[in-house]
Backbone as a chain_set.jsonl record, in Angstrom:
{"seq": "QPATRRSHADTSLLKGLRILLVDDSEEGLEGFRALLELEGAQVRPERNGPDALATAKEGKFDLILSDIGMPGMSGYELIAELRKLPGMEAVPAFALTGYGRQSDAEEAIRAGFDAHLGKPVSLHA", "coords": {"N": [[-34.897, -19.417, -8.716], [-34.512, -16.089, -9.914], [-31.686, -14.957, -11.791], [-29.353, -12.585, -10.556], [-27.844, -9.405, -11.08], [-24.451, -8.843, -10.353], [-22.965, -6.489, -8.224], [-20.598, -3.859, -9.016], [-18.602, -3.7, -7.042], [-18.675, -6.255, -5.98], [-17.344, -7.782, -7.838], [-14.81, -6.947, -7.791], [-11.256, -7.055, -7.741], [-10.065, -6.198, -5.452], [-11.77, -6.56, -3.374], [-12.425, -6.93, -0.017], [-9.72, -7.02, 0.625], [-7.191, -6.26, 2.94], [-5.543, -3.382, 3.357], [-2.562, -1.68, 4.047], [-1.863, 1.569, 3.85], [0.478, 4.004, 3.213], [1.458, 7.311, 3.288], [2.843, 10.516, 3.259], [1.589, 12.687, 2.228], [-1.359, 14.284, 2.635], [-3.408, 14.765, 0.777], [-2.807, 12.934, -1.291], [-2.941, 10.553, 0.159], [-5.637, 10.433, 1.102], [-7.047, 10.552, -1.31], [-6.196, 8.261, -2.749], [-6.912, 6.353, -0.913], [-9.732, 6.576, -0.92], [-10.281, 5.716, -3.539], [-9.358, 3.049, -3.466], [-11.06, 2.016, -1.507], [-13.522, 2.29, -2.784], [-13.294, 0.245, -4.539], [-13.64, -1.906, -2.932], [-11.733, -2.539, -1.001], [-10.365, -2.743, 2.339], [-9.037, -0.186, 3.94], [-6.282, 0.998, 5.771], [-5.113, 3.95, 6.54], [-2.005, 5.653, 6.968], [0.154, 8.32, 7.968], [2.883, 8.378, 8.319], [6.023, 6.61, 8.817], [6.602, 5.549, 11.534], [3.971, 5.462, 12.676], [2.753, 3.714, 10.884], [4.201, 1.384, 11.381], [3.391, 0.834, 14.029], [0.672, 0.358, 13.59], [0.845, -1.903, 11.936], [1.718, -3.774, 13.746], [-0.532, -4.174, 15.21], [-2.511, -5.35, 13.604], [-3.521, -7.541, 10.846], [-2.482, -7.592, 7.459], [-3.102, -7.651, 3.919], [-1.825, -6.43, 1.89], [0.687, -3.999, 1.296], [1.072, -0.613, 0.678], [3.263, 1.851, 0.077], [4.553, 5.13, 0.23], [7.728, 6.417, -0.788], [9.412, 8.711, -0.362], [9.39, 10.148, 2.5], [9.342, 12.274, 5.372], [11.491, 11.834, 8.223], [11.216, 8.887, 8.47], [11.983, 6.966, 5.823], [10.289, 5.286, 3.074], [11.829, 3.104, 2.366], [13.219, 2.526, 4.734], [11.014, 1.966, 6.318], [9.883, -0.371, 5.105], [11.921, -2.19, 5.566], [11.801, -2.443, 8.353], [9.141, -3.344, 8.655], [9.306, -5.851, 7.453], [10.577, -7.321, 9.384], [8.675, -7.917, 11.24], [6.531, -10.364, 12.749], [4.574, -12.287, 10.576], [4.571, -10.358, 8.612], [6.521, -10.761, 6.804], [6.114, -11.876, 4.242], [4.088, -10.41, 3.085], [2.716, -8.889, 0.264], [4.255, -5.979, -1.029], [4.188, -2.7, -2.252], [6.11, -0.129, -3.551], [5.545, 3.311, -3.7], [6.172, 6.066, -5.648], [7.204, 9.307, -6.795], [9.3, 9.263, -8.418], [10.602, 7.801, -11.292], [12.792, 6.391, -12.195], [14.891, 3.689, -13.321], [16.812, 2.931, -11.47], [15.582, 3.668, -9.088], [13.481, 1.839, -8.911], [14.959, -0.525, -8.692], [16.272, -0.079, -6.255], [14.081, -0.043, -4.527], [13.227, -2.72, -4.661], [15.485, -4.016, -3.622], [15.346, -3.031, -1.017], [13.197, -4.376, 0.051], [10.654, -4.266, -1.011], [8.12, -5.593, -3.204], [7.39, -4.633, -5.627], [7.473, -1.656, -7.701], [5.86, 1.353, -8.137], [5.161, 4.165, -10.089], [4.064, 7.471, -9.256], [1.43, 9.522, -10.553], [-0.529, 6.826, -9.306], [-2.241, 4.373, -11.078], [-5.335, 2.615, -10.799], [-5.492, 0.326, -12.27], [-2.794, -0.399, -12.581]], "CA": [[-34.725, -17.991, -8.444], [-33.908, -15.384, -11.047], [-30.303, -14.516, -11.635], [-29.231, -11.155, -10.261], [-26.563, -8.803, -11.47], [-23.54, -8.567, -9.249], [-22.52, -5.093, -8.242], [-19.195, -3.648, -9.392], [-17.745, -4.0, -5.895], [-18.635, -7.703, -5.788], [-16.44, -8.4, -8.79], [-13.52, -6.276, -7.671], [-10.096, -7.817, -7.274], [-9.645, -5.678, -4.154], [-12.828, -6.784, -2.383], [-12.03, -7.573, 1.227], [-8.286, -6.933, 0.903], [-6.798, -5.334, 4.009], [-4.393, -2.658, 2.815], [-1.875, -0.654, 4.834], [-1.501, 2.621, 2.899], [1.321, 4.97, 3.915], [1.869, 8.441, 2.459], [2.861, 11.73, 4.079], [0.739, 13.68, 1.581], [-2.764, 14.093, 3.019], [-4.207, 14.711, -0.449], [-2.54, 11.653, -1.94], [-3.414, 9.484, 1.042], [-7.101, 10.367, 1.102], [-7.53, 10.269, -2.655], [-5.933, 6.859, -3.069], [-7.74, 5.575, 0.028], [-11.105, 6.578, -1.425], [-10.308, 4.884, -4.732], [-9.223, 1.654, -3.044], [-12.274, 1.62, -0.789], [-14.578, 2.142, -3.788], [-13.075, -1.063, -5.161], [-13.929, -2.956, -1.965], [-10.644, -2.786, -0.05], [-10.405, -2.175, 3.683], [-7.791, 0.567, 3.94], [-5.826, 1.651, 6.994], [-4.149, 4.967, 6.107], [-1.064, 6.217, 7.941], [0.893, 9.43, 7.353], [4.327, 8.286, 8.522], [6.538, 5.278, 9.083], [6.375, 5.05, 12.886], [2.561, 5.122, 12.866], [2.486, 2.524, 10.076], [4.766, 0.245, 12.121], [2.503, 0.558, 15.161], [-0.54, -0.223, 13.024], [1.168, -3.246, 11.445], [1.842, -4.653, 14.913], [-1.884, -4.375, 15.747], [-3.426, -6.096, 12.745], [-3.011, -8.286, 9.698], [-2.706, -6.922, 6.182], [-2.906, -8.446, 2.712], [-1.051, -5.636, 0.944], [1.285, -2.762, 1.803], [1.357, 0.399, -0.328], [3.956, 2.901, 0.819], [5.352, 6.18, -0.386], [9.148, 6.293, -0.463], [9.954, 9.961, 0.162], [8.655, 10.68, 3.656], [10.264, 12.785, 6.388], [11.665, 11.045, 9.445], [11.471, 7.489, 8.123], [11.647, 6.757, 4.414], [9.613, 4.038, 2.76], [12.841, 2.043, 2.391], [13.421, 2.179, 6.142], [9.773, 1.377, 6.803], [9.708, -1.756, 4.644], [12.918, -3.015, 6.266], [11.263, -2.712, 9.69], [7.938, -4.159, 8.512], [9.703, -7.225, 7.108], [11.044, -7.975, 10.614], [7.526, -8.232, 12.088], [5.895, -11.65, 12.486], [3.432, -12.228, 9.675], [4.724, -9.323, 7.573], [7.665, -11.112, 5.957], [5.737, -12.222, 2.875], [2.968, -9.601, 2.607], [3.116, -8.117, -0.915], [4.458, -4.562, -0.735], [4.469, -1.886, -3.424], [6.665, 1.194, -3.31], [4.909, 4.368, -4.485], [7.075, 7.203, -5.692], [7.143, 10.229, -7.912], [10.494, 9.032, -9.224], [10.382, 6.627, -12.125], [14.037, 5.878, -12.76], [15.145, 2.26, -13.129], [17.572, 2.772, -10.223], [14.621, 3.768, -7.98], [12.791, 0.557, -8.849], [15.918, -1.512, -8.182], [16.482, 0.195, -4.832], [12.87, -0.466, -3.822], [13.251, -4.181, -4.576], [16.557, -4.354, -2.669], [14.925, -2.652, 0.337], [12.203, -5.318, 0.554], [9.384, -4.157, -1.724], [7.928, -6.563, -4.276], [7.2, -3.905, -6.88], [7.641, -0.209, -7.647], [4.882, 2.036, -8.981], [5.315, 5.611, -10.133], [2.866, 8.292, -9.024], [0.214, 9.036, -9.895], [-0.767, 5.403, -9.49], [-3.561, 4.029, -11.624], [-5.904, 1.442, -10.154], [-5.139, -0.812, -13.111], [-1.414, -0.787, -12.225]], "C": [[-34.089, -17.317, -9.642], [-32.461, -14.985, -10.744], [-30.287, -13.018, -11.346], [-27.878, -10.667, -10.726], [-25.728, -8.563, -10.237], [-23.1, -7.118, -9.353], [-21.047, -5.028, -8.604], [-18.261, -4.046, -8.256], [-17.617, -5.502, -5.674], [-17.633, -8.378, -6.706], [-15.028, -7.805, -8.706], [-12.437, -7.218, -7.166], [-9.678, -7.392, -5.872], [-10.643, -5.974, -3.042], [-12.295, -7.555, -1.178], [-10.547, -7.523, 1.544], [-8.035, -5.902, 1.997], [-5.484, -4.69, 3.59], [-3.87, -1.634, 3.818], [-1.341, 0.349, 3.819], [-0.75, 3.714, 3.65], [1.782, 6.054, 2.947], [1.809, 9.697, 3.318], [2.025, 12.848, 3.468], [-0.72, 13.385, 1.909], [-3.65, 13.936, 1.783], [-4.042, 13.369, -1.153], [-3.098, 10.49, -1.146], [-4.923, 9.337, 0.959], [-7.671, 10.037, -0.277], [-7.368, 8.799, -3.017], [-6.753, 5.941, -2.157], [-9.175, 5.46, -0.497], [-11.239, 5.663, -2.64], [-10.244, 3.401, -4.363], [-10.478, 1.157, -2.337], [-13.462, 1.466, -1.745], [-14.489, 0.784, -4.477], [-13.205, -2.21, -4.165], [-12.842, -3.262, -0.954], [-10.955, -2.174, 1.309], [-9.047, -1.507, 3.885], [-7.515, 1.174, 5.307], [-4.76, 2.666, 6.571], [-3.268, 5.443, 7.263], [-0.203, 7.242, 7.234], [2.395, 9.381, 7.566], [4.728, 6.862, 8.902], [6.293, 4.764, 10.491], [4.921, 4.665, 13.16], [2.194, 3.859, 12.083], [3.027, 1.272, 10.767], [3.865, -0.149, 13.281], [1.219, -0.118, 14.684], [-0.299, -1.659, 12.564], [1.286, -4.239, 12.59], [0.475, -5.024, 15.476], [-2.741, -5.311, 14.906], [-2.727, -6.825, 11.622], [-3.393, -7.55, 8.417], [-2.392, -7.855, 5.03], [-1.998, -7.739, 1.71], [-0.54, -4.383, 1.645], [1.546, -1.857, 0.6], [2.003, 1.562, 0.403], [4.709, 3.859, -0.084], [6.807, 5.94, 0.021], [9.658, 7.545, 0.236], [9.099, 10.555, 1.259], [9.667, 11.19, 4.674], [10.337, 11.853, 7.591], [12.046, 9.606, 9.18], [11.037, 7.289, 6.677], [10.89, 5.448, 4.236], [10.573, 2.861, 2.758], [13.085, 1.571, 3.826], [12.192, 1.481, 6.719], [9.648, -0.078, 6.381], [10.72, -2.674, 5.322], [12.422, -3.392, 7.664], [10.015, -3.588, 9.625], [8.283, -5.618, 8.248], [10.205, -8.002, 8.327], [9.889, -8.43, 11.506], [6.942, -9.6, 11.736], [4.656, -11.472, 11.607], [3.563, -11.211, 8.557], [5.837, -9.66, 6.573], [7.288, -11.292, 4.494], [4.547, -11.423, 2.34], [3.435, -8.796, 1.385], [3.18, -6.62, -0.581], [4.87, -3.831, -2.004], [4.984, -0.523, -2.985], [5.976, 2.181, -4.239], [5.831, 5.581, -4.483], [6.857, 8.055, -6.927], [8.335, 10.069, -8.84], [10.317, 7.745, -10.01], [11.638, 6.048, -12.74], [14.189, 4.39, -12.457], [15.889, 2.032, -11.808], [16.656, 2.867, -9.0], [13.884, 2.446, -7.803], [13.712, -0.509, -8.27], [16.16, -1.321, -6.692], [15.28, -0.252, -4.001], [12.853, -1.983, -3.631], [14.321, -4.627, -3.572], [16.125, -4.083, -1.23], [13.885, -3.617, 0.917], [10.829, -5.212, -0.077], [9.326, -5.224, -2.814], [7.799, -5.89, -5.639], [7.315, -2.41, -6.618], [6.654, 0.414, -8.618], [5.123, 3.538, -8.929], [3.998, 6.308, -9.89], [2.647, 9.171, -10.242], [-0.034, 7.58, -10.26], [-2.161, 5.193, -10.05], [-4.053, 2.771, -10.912], [-5.532, 0.2, -10.952], [-3.733, -1.316, -12.768], [-1.404, -1.504, -10.893]], "O": [[-33.231, -17.896, -10.308], [-32.088, -14.718, -9.602], [-31.131, -12.277, -11.85], [-26.901, -11.415, -10.761], [-26.234, -8.133, -9.2], [-22.89, -6.595, -10.448], [-20.333, -6.026, -8.51], [-17.228, -4.67, -8.497], [-16.571, -5.977, -5.231], [-17.123, -9.449, -6.377], [-14.159, -8.16, -9.502], [-12.666, -8.056, -6.293], [-9.004, -8.15, -5.174], [-10.378, -5.664, -1.88], [-11.788, -8.67, -1.301], [-10.142, -7.941, 2.628], [-8.6, -4.809, 1.978], [-4.454, -5.355, 3.48], [-4.627, -0.832, 4.364], [-0.467, 0.019, 3.018], [-1.27, 4.286, 4.609], [2.407, 5.769, 1.925], [0.827, 9.917, 4.027], [1.777, 13.858, 4.126], [-1.254, 12.352, 1.506], [-4.533, 13.08, 1.748], [-5.023, 12.747, -1.561], [-3.661, 9.553, -1.711], [-5.432, 8.232, 0.767], [-8.667, 9.322, -0.387], [-8.294, 8.171, -3.529], [-7.225, 4.886, -2.582], [-9.753, 4.373, -0.513], [-12.212, 4.916, -2.75], [-11.004, 2.595, -4.9], [-10.909, 0.022, -2.541], [-14.315, 0.604, -1.536], [-15.494, 0.245, -4.939], [-12.918, -3.359, -4.502], [-13.008, -4.158, -0.126], [-11.713, -1.209, 1.411], [-8.026, -2.187, 3.989], [-8.39, 1.782, 5.923], [-3.628, 2.284, 6.276], [-3.736, 5.612, 8.389], [0.139, 7.081, 6.062], [3.118, 10.239, 7.058], [3.891, 6.031, 9.256], [5.817, 3.64, 10.647], [4.664, 3.649, 13.807], [1.417, 3.033, 12.561], [2.386, 0.222, 10.742], [3.604, -1.333, 13.494], [0.74, -1.061, 15.313], [-1.141, -2.531, 12.778], [0.984, -5.42, 12.42], [0.326, -6.053, 16.136], [-3.61, -5.997, 15.442], [-1.509, -6.743, 11.463], [-4.473, -6.969, 8.309], [-1.536, -8.733, 5.137], [-1.465, -8.366, 0.794], [-1.231, -3.787, 2.47], [2.164, -2.278, -0.378], [1.373, 2.193, 1.251], [5.4, 3.459, -1.022], [7.076, 5.329, 1.056], [10.267, 7.459, 1.303], [8.201, 11.356, 1.002], [10.738, 10.603, 4.827], [9.368, 11.174, 7.929], [13.101, 9.154, 9.625], [9.858, 7.427, 6.35], [10.855, 4.609, 5.136], [10.189, 1.744, 3.106], [13.148, 0.371, 4.094], [12.305, 0.536, 7.499], [9.34, -0.936, 7.209], [10.4, -3.825, 5.62], [12.603, -4.527, 8.105], [9.847, -4.482, 10.454], [7.621, -6.518, 8.764], [10.25, -9.232, 8.291], [10.088, -9.23, 12.421], [6.867, -9.958, 10.561], [3.808, -10.618, 11.867], [2.742, -11.201, 7.639], [6.059, -8.923, 5.612], [8.047, -10.91, 3.603], [4.044, -11.723, 1.257], [4.443, -8.095, 1.462], [2.283, -6.073, 0.06], [5.764, -4.263, -2.732], [4.373, 0.149, -2.155], [5.837, 1.919, -5.434], [6.222, 6.063, -3.42], [6.388, 7.581, -7.962], [8.379, 10.664, -9.916], [9.926, 6.719, -9.454], [11.561, 5.29, -13.707], [13.675, 3.898, -11.453], [15.627, 1.054, -11.109], [16.917, 2.221, -7.985], [13.685, 1.986, -6.678], [13.283, -1.312, -7.442], [16.243, -2.297, -5.947], [15.442, -0.778, -2.899], [12.503, -2.471, -2.556], [14.076, -5.523, -2.764], [16.497, -4.825, -0.321], [13.706, -3.674, 2.134], [9.927, -5.975, 0.271], [10.359, -5.698, -3.287], [8.066, -6.502, -6.673], [7.262, -1.956, -5.474], [6.616, 0.045, -9.792], [5.271, 4.112, -7.851], [2.939, 5.806, -10.267], [3.617, 9.533, -10.908], [0.222, 7.159, -11.388], [-3.136, 5.762, -9.559], [-3.245, 1.952, -10.473], [-5.284, -0.86, -10.376], [-3.512, -2.524, -12.676], [-0.343, -1.91, -10.418]]}, "num_chains": 1, "name": "protein.A"}
């Protein structure tokens, strides 16, 4: 059989990854969701911490991407609660924030995130 070219999505690092994406900004949430889905990820978007917690209890995720500055429940509070859920203790989690200070990154790690990314987030990052 002749060799066939693989599509861009087939070679994506995100192909098949189940991502919980949390951001209170509708524009940011939908834009980043579309980008992740174009790269083959299965994205579950949520606009606040309580909804994200409920979603996390329903399904399994390979990656958590969460905004920090959200009303009602901050990303720091959310990750602390997510880490208490069975199966969520070791899921890689990235804090997304418009603040890029070193102290913000350190606080994110202390709260339970594995990494801190400043907005706007590039797919490469």
